[in-house]
C-alpha positions as CSV (number, residue, x, y, z in Angstrom):
1,X,-89.8,29.7,64.8
2,X,-87.2,27.1,65.6
3,X,-87.1,26.3,61.9
4,X,-86.5,30.0,61.1
5,X,-83.7,30.3,63.6
6,X,-82.2,27.1,62.2
7,X,-82.4,28.5,58.7
8,X,-80.8,31.8,59.7
9,X,-78.0,30.0,61.5
10,X,-77.4,27.8,58.5
11,X,-77.3,30.8,56.2
12,X,-74.8,32.5,58.5
13,X,-72.7,29.4,58.6
14,X,-72.7,29.1,54.8
15,X,-71.8,32.8,54.5
16,X,-68.9,32.3,56.8
17,X,-67.8,29.3,54.9
18,X,-68.0,31.2,51.6
19,X,-66.0,34.1,53.0
20,X,-63.4,31.6,54.4
21,X,-63.1,29.8,51.0
22,X,-62.8,33.1,49.0
23,X,-60.2,34.5,51.4
24,X,-58.3,31.2,51.2
25,X,-58.4,31.2,47.4
26,X,-57.2,34.8,47.3
27,X,-54.3,33.9,49.7
28,X,-53.2,30.9,47.7
29,X,-53.4,32.9,44.5
30,X,-51.2,35.6,46.0
31,X,-48.6,33.1,47.0
32,X,-48.7,31.4,43.6
33,X,-48.3,34.8,42.0
34,X,-45.2,35.4,44.0
35,X,-43.7,32.0,43.2
36,X,-44.5,32.5,39.5
37,X,-42.9,35.9,39.5
38,X,-39.9,34.6,41.3
39,X,-39.3,31.9,38.7
40,X,-39.9,34.2,35.7
41,X,-38.7,37.7,36.7
42,X,-37.4,37.6,40.2
43,X,-38.9,39.4,43.3
44,X,-38.2,42.7,44.9
45,X,-37.2,42.9,48.6
46,X,-40.8,43.3,49.9
47,X,-42.1,40.4,47.8
48,X,-39.2,38.2,49.0
49,X,-40.1,39.0,52.6
50,X,-43.8,38.2,52.0
51,X,-43.0,34.9,50.4
52,X,-40.4,34.0,53.1
53,X,-43.0,34.9,55.8
54,X,-45.5,32.5,54.3
55,X,-42.9,29.7,54.0
56,X,-41.8,30.2,57.6
57,X,-45.4,30.0,58.9
58,X,-45.3,26.2,58.8
59,X,-43.3,23.2,57.7
60,X,-46.2,22.3,55.4
61,X,-45.8,25.7,53.6
62,X,-42.1,25.1,53.2
63,X,-42.6,21.6,51.9
64,X,-45.3,22.8,49.5
65,X,-42.9,25.4,48.1
66,X,-40.3,22.8,47.5
67,X,-42.7,20.5,45.8
68,X,-43.9,23.3,43.5
69,X,-40.4,24.2,42.6
70,X,-39.4,20.6,41.9
71,X,-39.5,20.0,38.2
72,X,-40.5,16.3,38.4
73,X,-43.4,17.1,40.7
74,X,-44.4,19.9,38.5
75,X,-44.6,17.6,35.5
76,X,-46.8,15.2,37.5
77,X,-49.2,17.9,38.5
78,X,-49.4,19.1,34.9
79,X,-50.3,15.6,33.8
80,X,-52.9,15.2,36.6
81,X,-54.3,18.6,35.7
82,X,-55.1,17.5,32.2
83,X,-56.8,14.3,33.4
84,X,-59.2,15.8,35.9
85,X,-63.0,15.5,35.2
86,X,-64.2,19.1,34.7
87,X,-67.9,18.5,35.1
88,X,-67.4,16.5,38.3
89,X,-65.1,19.2,39.7
90,X,-67.6,22.0,39.1
91,X,-70.4,19.9,40.6
92,X,-68.5,19.5,43.8
93,X,-67.6,23.2,43.7
94,X,-71.3,24.1,43.2
95,X,-72.2,22.1,46.3
96,X,-69.7,24.0,48.4
97,X,-70.3,27.5,47.2
98,X,-73.4,29.6,46.4
99,X,-73.8,29.8,42.6
100,X,-73.8,33.6,42.5
101,X,-70.7,33.7,44.6
102,X,-69.1,31.0,42.5
103,X,-69.2,33.2,39.5
104,X,-67.4,35.9,41.4
105,X,-64.7,33.5,42.6
106,X,-64.3,32.1,39.1
107,X,-63.9,35.6,37.7
108,X,-61.3,36.3,40.4
109,X,-59.3,33.2,39.4
110,X,-59.4,34.2,35.8
111,X,-58.3,37.7,36.6
112,X,-55.3,36.5,38.4
113,X,-54.5,33.9,35.8
114,X,-54.4,36.6,33.2
115,X,-51.8,38.4,35.2
116,X,-49.6,35.4,36.0
117,X,-49.9,33.4,32.8
118,X,-47.7,30.4,33.6
119,X,-48.5,27.0,34.7
120,X,-46.7,27.6,38.0
121,X,-50.0,29.4,38.7
122,X,-51.8,26.1,38.1
123,X,-49.2,24.1,40.1
124,X,-49.6,26.5,43.0
125,X,-53.2,27.4,43.0
126,X,-54.3,24.1,41.5
127,X,-52.4,22.2,44.1
128,X,-54.2,23.9,47.0
129,X,-57.6,24.0,45.4
130,X,-57.3,20.3,44.6
131,X,-56.7,19.5,48.2
132,X,-58.9,22.2,49.8
133,X,-61.9,22.6,47.5
134,X,-62.3,21.0,44.1
135,X,-60.7,19.1,41.2
136,X,-60.1,21.6,38.4
137,X,-59.1,20.9,34.8
138,X,-58.6,22.8,31.6
139,X,-61.9,23.3,29.9
140,X,-62.2,22.0,26.4
141,X,-62.0,24.9,23.9
142,X,-64.2,24.9,20.9
143,X,-62.7,28.2,19.7
144,X,-59.8,26.4,18.1
145,X,-59.5,23.3,16.0
146,X,-57.7,20.6,17.9
147,X,-54.2,20.3,16.5
148,X,-52.1,17.7,18.2
149,X,-48.4,16.8,17.7
150,X,-47.6,13.7,15.7
151,X,-46.3,10.5,17.1
152,X,-42.5,10.1,16.9
153,X,-41.3,9.4,13.4
154,X,-38.1,9.7,11.5
155,X,-36.3,8.5,8.4
156,X,-33.0,6.7,8.2
157,X,-30.7,6.9,5.2
158,X,-28.3,4.0,5.0
159,X,-24.7,4.1,3.6
160,X,-25.9,2.8,0.2
161,X,-28.5,5.5,-0.1
162,X,-31.5,3.4,0.8
163,X,-34.1,5.3,2.9
164,X,-36.0,3.5,5.6
165,X,-39.1,4.9,7.3
166,X,-38.6,4.3,11.0
167,X,-42.4,4.3,11.5
168,X,-42.5,1.0,9.5
169,X,-43.4,-1.6,12.1
170,X,-42.1,-4.3,9.8
171,X,-38.5,-3.0,10.3
172,X,-37.1,-4.3,13.5
173,X,-33.4,-4.6,12.6
174,X,-31.0,-3.6,9.9
175,X,-27.4,-4.5,9.0
176,X,-24.7,-2.4,7.3
177,X,-22.0,-3.7,5.0
178,X,-19.4,-3.6,7.8
179,X,-21.5,-5.9,10.0
180,X,-22.9,-3.1,12.2
181,X,-26.2,-4.1,13.7
182,X,-29.0,-1.5,13.8
183,X,-31.7,-2.3,16.3
184,X,-35.0,-0.4,16.1
185,X,-37.1,0.2,19.1
186,X,-40.1,2.5,19.7
187,X,-38.7,5.9,19.0
188,X,-35.1,4.9,19.1
189,X,-32.2,3.3,17.2
190,X,-29.2,1.4,18.7
191,X,-26.0,0.8,16.8
192,X,-23.7,-2.1,17.7
193,X,-20.4,-2.3,15.9
194,X,-19.6,-5.4,13.9
195,X,-16.3,-7.2,13.8
196,X,-15.7,-6.6,10.1
197,X,-13.8,-3.5,9.2
198,X,-14.3,-1.8,5.8
199,X,-11.1,-0.3,4.3
200,X,-11.2,3.2,3.0
201,X,-13.8,5.8,4.0
202,X,-16.2,5.0,6.9
203,X,-19.8,4.2,6.2
204,X,-22.2,6.9,7.2
205,X,-25.9,6.9,8.2
206,X,-28.2,9.9,8.5
207,X,-31.3,10.3,10.6
208,X,-33.8,13.0,9.7
209,X,-36.5,14.1,12.1
210,X,-39.6,16.0,10.8
211,X,-41.7,18.6,12.5
212,X,-43.7,17.3,15.5
213,X,-41.3,14.5,16.4
214,X,-38.2,13.6,18.3
215,X,-36.0,10.5,18.3
216,X,-33.2,8.8,20.3
217,X,-30.1,7.1,19.1
218,X,-27.3,5.1,20.7
219,X,-24.2,5.3,18.5
220,X,-21.7,2.5,18.1
221,X,-19.4,3.9,20.8
222,X,-22.3,4.0,23.3
223,X,-22.9,7.8,23.0
224,X,-26.6,8.7,23.4
225,X,-28.2,11.3,21.2
226,X,-31.7,12.7,21.6
227,X,-32.8,14.6,18.4
228,X,-35.4,17.3,18.5
229,X,-38.0,18.2,15.8
230,X,-36.7,19.3,12.4
231,X,-33.2,18.0,13.1
232,X,-30.7,15.8,11.2
233,X,-27.6,13.9,12.3
234,X,-25.0,12.3,10.0
235,X,-22.6,9.9,11.7
236,X,-20.3,6.9,10.9
237,X,-21.8,3.6,11.8
238,X,-18.5,2.7,13.3
239,X,-16.0,5.3,14.6
240,X,-12.4,5.0,13.4
241,X,-9.4,7.2,13.4
242,X,-8.3,9.7,16.1
243,X,-11.6,11.4,16.6
244,X,-15.3,10.6,16.7
245,X,-17.1,13.1,14.5
246,X,-20.8,13.7,13.7
247,X,-22.6,16.4,11.8
248,X,-25.7,18.1,13.3
249,X,-28.4,20.4,11.9
250,X,-31.2,21.4,14.3
251,X,-31.1,20.5,18.0
252,X,-29.8,17.5,19.9
253,X,-28.8,16.5,23.4
254,X,-25.6,14.5,23.7
255,X,-24.5,12.1,26.4
256,X,-21.0,11.3,25.2
257,X,-19.3,8.0,26.1
258,X,-16.0,8.9,27.7
259,X,-12.9,8.0,25.6
260,X,-9.9,10.2,26.4
261,X,-8.0,8.9,23.3
262,X,-10.7,9.7,20.9
263,X,-12.4,13.2,21.4
264,X,-16.0,13.4,20.3
265,X,-16.7,16.3,17.9
266,X,-20.0,17.8,16.8
267,X,-19.8,19.8,13.6
268,X,-22.7,22.1,13.4
269,X,-23.0,24.9,10.8
270,X,-19.4,25.9,11.0
271,X,-19.1,25.5,14.8
272,X,-17.1,22.7,16.4
273,X,-18.0,21.3,19.8
274,X,-15.3,19.0,21.1
275,X,-15.6,16.8,24.2
276,X,-14.2,13.7,25.8
277,X,-17.2,12.6,27.9
278,X,-20.0,14.9,28.9
279,X,-23.6,15.9,28.6
280,X,-24.6,19.0,26.6
281,X,-27.3,20.5,24.3
282,X,-26.6,22.0,20.9
283,X,-29.2,24.1,19.2
284,X,-28.4,25.1,15.6
285,X,-31.3,25.5,13.2
286,X,-30.4,27.0,9.9
287,X,-32.9,29.8,10.2
288,X,-31.6,30.8,13.7
289,X,-29.1,33.6,13.9
290,X,-27.0,32.0,16.7
291,X,-25.8,28.5,17.6
292,X,-26.2,27.7,21.3
293,X,-24.1,25.1,23.1
294,X,-25.3,24.5,26.7
295,X,-23.2,22.4,29.0
296,X,-25.0,20.3,31.7
297,X,-22.0,18.3,33.0
298,X,-18.3,17.8,32.2
299,X,-16.5,20.2,29.9
300,X,-16.6,21.1,26.2
301,X,-14.5,23.3,23.9
302,X,-16.4,25.4,21.4
303,X,-14.7,26.7,18.3
304,X,-16.4,29.2,15.9
305,X,-15.5,29.2,12.2
306,X,-14.2,32.8,12.6
307,X,-10.5,32.6,12.0
308,X,-9.8,35.4,14.5
309,X,-11.9,33.8,17.2
310,X,-10.3,31.8,20.0
311,X,-12.1,28.7,21.3
312,X,-13.7,28.8,24.7
313,X,-14.0,26.1,27.4
314,X,-17.4,25.8,29.1
315,X,-18.2,24.7,32.6
316,X,-21.5,23.2,33.7
317,X,-24.2,25.9,33.7
318,X,-22.6,27.9,30.9
319,X,-23.6,28.4,27.3
320,X,-21.6,29.3,24.3
321,X,-23.4,31.5,21.7
322,X,-21.7,31.5,18.3
323,X,-22.6,33.5,15.2
324,X,-20.7,32.2,12.2
325,X,-21.8,35.0,10.0
326,X,-20.1,37.5,12.3
327,X,-17.4,35.1,13.3
328,X,-18.1,35.8,17.0
329,X,-18.4,33.6,20.1
330,X,-19.7,34.6,23.6
331,X,-20.2,32.8,26.8
332,X,-22.9,33.3,29.4
333,X,-24.3,31.8,32.6
334,X,-27.7,30.1,32.1
335,X,-30.3,27.9,33.7
336,X,-29.7,24.7,31.8
337,X,-33.3,23.5,32.5
338,X,-34.6,26.2,30.1
339,X,-32.5,24.7,27.3
340,X,-33.0,21.0,28.0
341,X,-36.6,20.6,29.2
342,X,-37.7,19.6,25.7
343,X,-36.1,16.2,26.4
344,X,-38.7,15.6,29.1
345,X,-41.7,16.5,26.9
346,X,-41.9,20.1,28.1
347,X,-41.9,23.6,26.6
348,X,-40.4,25.9,29.2
349,X,-40.1,29.6,28.5
350,X,-38.9,32.5,30.6
351,X,-39.4,36.1,29.6
352,X,-39.0,35.2,25.9
353,X,-40.2,37.0,22.8
354,X,-43.5,36.0,21.3
355,X,-41.8,35.3,18.0
356,X,-39.1,33.0,19.5
357,X,-41.8,31.1,21.5
358,X,-43.9,30.6,18.3
359,X,-40.8,29.4,16.4
360,X,-40.4,26.6,18.9
361,X,-44.1,25.7,18.9
362,X,-44.3,25.8,15.1
363,X,-41.5,23.2,14.8
364,X,-43.4,20.9,17.0
365,X,-47.0,21.4,15.9
366,X,-46.1,21.8,12.2
367,X,-47.8,25.2,11.9
368,X,-47.1,28.4,10.2
369,X,-47.4,31.7,12.1
370,X,-48.8,35.0,10.8
371,X,-48.7,38.2,12.8
372,X,-51.2,41.0,12.1
373,X,-49.0,43.5,13.9
374,X,-45.2,43.2,13.9
375,X,-45.1,44.7,17.5
376,X,-46.7,41.5,18.8
377,X,-43.5,39.6,18.0
378,X,-41.7,41.6,20.8
379,X,-44.2,40.8,23.6
380,X,-42.5,38.7,26.3
381,X,-44.0,35.8,28.1
382,X,-43.0,32.9,30.4
383,X,-44.7,29.5,30.4
384,X,-44.6,25.8,31.0
385,X,-46.5,23.5,28.6
386,X,-46.7,19.8,28.1
387,X,-45.6,18.9,24.6
388,X,-48.4,16.4,24.4
389,X,-51.0,19.2,24.8
390,X,-53.0,20.3,21.8
391,X,-52.1,23.7,20.5
392,X,-55.4,25.2,21.4
393,X,-54.8,24.9,25.1
394,X,-51.5,26.6,24.8
395,X,-52.9,29.5,22.7
396,X,-55.7,29.9,25.2
397,X,-53.1,30.7,27.9
398,X,-51.7,33.5,25.7
399,X,-55.1,34.9,25.3
400,X,-55.6,35.0,29.1
401,X,-52.9,37.6,29.3
402,X,-55.3,40.0,27.5
403,X,-52.4,41.0,25.3
404,X,-52.9,38.9,22.2
405,X,-55.6,37.3,20.1
406,X,-54.8,33.9,18.5
407,X,-56.8,32.0,15.9
408,X,-56.0,28.8,14.0
409,X,-56.9,28.8,10.4
410,X,-56.0,25.4,8.9
411,X,-52.3,25.0,9.4
412,X,-51.7,28.7,10.3
413,X,-51.9,30.5,13.6
414,X,-52.9,34.2,13.2
415,X,-51.7,36.3,16.2
416,X,-52.7,39.9,16.8
417,X,-52.8,42.4,19.6
418,X,-55.8,42.8,21.7
């Protein structure tokens, strides 16, 4: 009899524990949903009030919100998330929750994940579940073939036309005719001007970046350049004359060494970006309709090739959008993080068209994209992905929205509407 009472009491305790855990999960999911929506689309007045009420409940909640919204912490959580042992996590979860109830809880999580579809959901929910319940991780998907980005690789064309593979481990240093030293590190080049000056035209080098790679350069004046996938930069090994000019195709982030007497000019598909010393991102792929110049700090002058177009001056947080075919130039306020996160190994999208997202992904993963229905291209999503993730895990997140189906067939992703 005592044993029976003990069993009933234990069952009641477990039931209460399960209900507590389920309610706690639902609460955290709701808060994570609000944070995700705030980042991607903004909140209405009632939602803002609900989120503020939660933050004001305790200092811990307020601090958690700050950590979730902090980009560096977010990246750390994203990395931890991919390293967690799935089997061990579910074993611990199984010990805490009745198996039948566990299925319900898991389905609830998936249902909310399908609605939210951005890793802020993982950063919010995952953060709490990790501390309160279990260690969760992304399950390995057998649905797709694993397709990972390549290691950084690039090709350098010297002034005499010689081409050097920058993946060749035997190449540690090079020297140009004017004495410029070219030091090769892991994923980067550094130019140091020589004392000898070559009369006549300056010597030019070109760095070409293939799909799935990025590369860093330090030019002879100390300017730092980070080149994204499928980009090319042509530049003099030593700067001379009144200006410092380079030619870009693709995308690059510049940290220009300040020199008031010698403006730094980026020539990009008919557009000129002129600076003295500043940090900015230029995106100008030949297949893109527009050229985007995004200013992080300092100031830049952007000039379109349209002869009737006046140049514009940008302030930090502003972006110039030029269309050389139309001869137009516009300015808009932007969140610069959305246009520079690639430098930190992150894909960051906010309410972007499916087609535009897949263009970015295809440049990195060296994949072609086929749409079974043109309307799918217009679907809009937000998301945060580590660029070291395999493409299957990213496409899985799209499928969780219950809007699209995605399949990898060799080097092609086929996307259709569910």
